[in-house]
Structure formats: C-alpha cells, structure tokens
C-alpha positions as a Markdown table, in Angstrom:
| # | Residue | x | y | z |
|---|---|---|---|---|
| 1 | Unk | 65.9 | 78.1 | 75.1 |
| 2 | Unk | 67.0 | 74.9 | 73.5 |
| 3 | Unk | 68.6 | 71.7 | 74.6 |
| 4 | Unk | 72.2 | 71.6 | 73.3 |
| 5 | Unk | 73.2 | 69.1 | 70.7 |
| 6 | Unk | 74.6 | 65.8 | 72.0 |
| 7 | Unk | 71.5 | 64.4 | 73.8 |
| 8 | Unk | 68.9 | 61.8 | 72.9 |
| 9 | Unk | 65.9 | 60.6 | 75.0 |
| 10 | Unk | 65.2 | 57.0 | 75.6 |
| 11 | Unk | 62.5 | 55.1 | 77.4 |
| 12 | Unk | 63.7 | 52.0 | 79.4 |
| 13 | Unk | 60.9 | 50.1 | 81.0 |
| 14 | Unk | 58.5 | 52.8 | 82.3 |
| 15 | Unk | 61.3 | 55.4 | 82.8 |
| 16 | Unk | 62.5 | 58.1 | 80.5 |
| 17 | Unk | 66.1 | 59.2 | 80.3 |
| 18 | Unk | 68.1 | 61.9 | 78.6 |
| 19 | Unk | 71.3 | 60.3 | 77.4 |
| 20 | Unk | 74.4 | 62.2 | 76.4 |
| 21 | Unk | 76.4 | 60.7 | 73.5 |
| 22 | Unk | 79.0 | 63.5 | 73.6 |
| 23 | Unk | 81.8 | 63.0 | 76.1 |
| 24 | Unk | 82.4 | 66.8 | 76.0 |
| 25 | Unk | 78.8 | 67.4 | 77.2 |
| 26 | Unk | 78.3 | 68.9 | 80.6 |
| 27 | Unk | 77.5 | 65.5 | 82.0 |
| 28 | Unk | 80.0 | 63.5 | 79.9 |
| 29 | Unk | 78.5 | 60.2 | 78.6 |
| 30 | Unk | 75.9 | 60.2 | 81.4 |
| 31 | Unk | 72.2 | 59.8 | 81.7 |
| 32 | Unk | 69.5 | 61.9 | 83.5 |
| 33 | Unk | 66.4 | 60.2 | 84.8 |
| 34 | Unk | 63.3 | 62.2 | 83.8 |
| 35 | Unk | 59.9 | 62.2 | 85.5 |
| 36 | Unk | 56.9 | 62.5 | 83.2 |
| 37 | Unk | 56.7 | 66.2 | 83.6 |
| 38 | Unk | 60.5 | 66.7 | 83.2 |
| 39 | Unk | 60.3 | 64.6 | 80.0 |
| 40 | Unk | 57.5 | 66.8 | 78.7 |
| 41 | Unk | 59.6 | 69.9 | 79.4 |
| 42 | Unk | 62.7 | 68.3 | 77.9 |
| 43 | Unk | 60.8 | 67.5 | 74.6 |
| 44 | Unk | 59.5 | 71.1 | 74.4 |
| 45 | Unk | 63.0 | 72.4 | 75.0 |
| 46 | Unk | 64.3 | 70.3 | 72.1 |
| 47 | Unk | 62.1 | 72.4 | 70.0 |
| 48 | Unk | 63.4 | 75.7 | 71.4 |
| 49 | Unk | 60.3 | 76.8 | 73.3 |
| 50 | Unk | 60.0 | 79.5 | 76.0 |
| 51 | Unk | 58.9 | 78.8 | 79.6 |
| 52 | Unk | 55.6 | 80.5 | 78.9 |
| 53 | Unk | 55.0 | 78.2 | 75.9 |
| 54 | Unk | 55.9 | 75.2 | 78.0 |
| 55 | Unk | 53.5 | 76.4 | 80.8 |
| 56 | Unk | 50.7 | 76.8 | 78.3 |
| 57 | Unk | 51.2 | 73.2 | 76.9 |
| 58 | Unk | 51.5 | 71.7 | 80.3 |
| 59 | Unk | 48.2 | 73.3 | 81.5 |
| 60 | Unk | 46.5 | 71.4 | 78.7 |
| 61 | Unk | 48.3 | 68.1 | 79.5 |
| 62 | Unk | 48.7 | 67.9 | 83.3 |
| 63 | Unk | 46.1 | 68.2 | 86.0 |
| 64 | Unk | 47.9 | 70.6 | 88.3 |
| 65 | Unk | 47.6 | 74.2 | 89.4 |
| 66 | Unk | 49.4 | 76.9 | 87.3 |
| 67 | Unk | 51.5 | 78.0 | 90.2 |
| 68 | Unk | 52.8 | 74.4 | 90.7 |
| 69 | Unk | 53.5 | 74.0 | 87.0 |
| 70 | Unk | 55.3 | 77.3 | 86.8 |
| 71 | Unk | 57.4 | 76.5 | 89.8 |
| 72 | Unk | 58.3 | 73.0 | 88.4 |
| 73 | Unk | 59.2 | 74.4 | 85.0 |
| 74 | Unk | 61.4 | 77.1 | 86.5 |
| 75 | Unk | 63.2 | 74.6 | 88.8 |
| 76 | Unk | 63.9 | 72.1 | 86.0 |
| 77 | Unk | 65.0 | 74.8 | 83.5 |
| 78 | Unk | 67.1 | 76.3 | 86.2 |
| 79 | Unk | 68.9 | 73.0 | 86.9 |
| 80 | Unk | 69.4 | 72.3 | 83.2 |
| 81 | Unk | 70.8 | 75.8 | 82.8 |
| 82 | Unk | 73.1 | 75.3 | 85.8 |
| 83 | Unk | 74.4 | 72.1 | 84.2 |
| 84 | Unk | 75.0 | 73.9 | 80.9 |
| 85 | Unk | 72.6 | 71.6 | 79.0 |
| 86 | Unk | 70.4 | 74.4 | 77.5 |
| 87 | Unk | 71.5 | 77.4 | 75.4 |
C-alpha cells in the first residue's frame, strides 16, 4: 500500500496534518488532522509498507498492546482506502 501522489505532511504547532495540493485528489485541496499514531502510519504508507510492517514498527515505537495497534492500523488504513488516498 502506498499514499497516492498529491499529498504532503506538515506540522502546525503541535499538530500534524496531511495536506492535499492536488484539487483532483479525493479530498480536493483539503487537510486531514493526524494523531501521532496516524502520522506514524501515514509516513510508513508513504514508503509503500504493508500493515504487518507498520505493526512491527509501531510495536517498537508505541507503548500499546498488539491487538490495539492492529485494530488502529486497520481502521486508519481502511478509512484512507475508503477515501481513495492509498493505492
């Protein structure tokens, strides 16, 4: 899986955002507010990683149970897929 072209990430204050700079993107010229874990997942998806690779990395970086991480990854990737942001 990989984030489609036309997005950049920016930090404004303490908050991370995914910003579309392509009016033809699924969210137009909009922004998506990203939590710390969502930003981590987004960055990994920019590199074209699998959910299992994301899970492995998150287990090293976040203090949470594997089941919770797996559920969060699946939910976020599902939403991005639903919006047409990942290919």
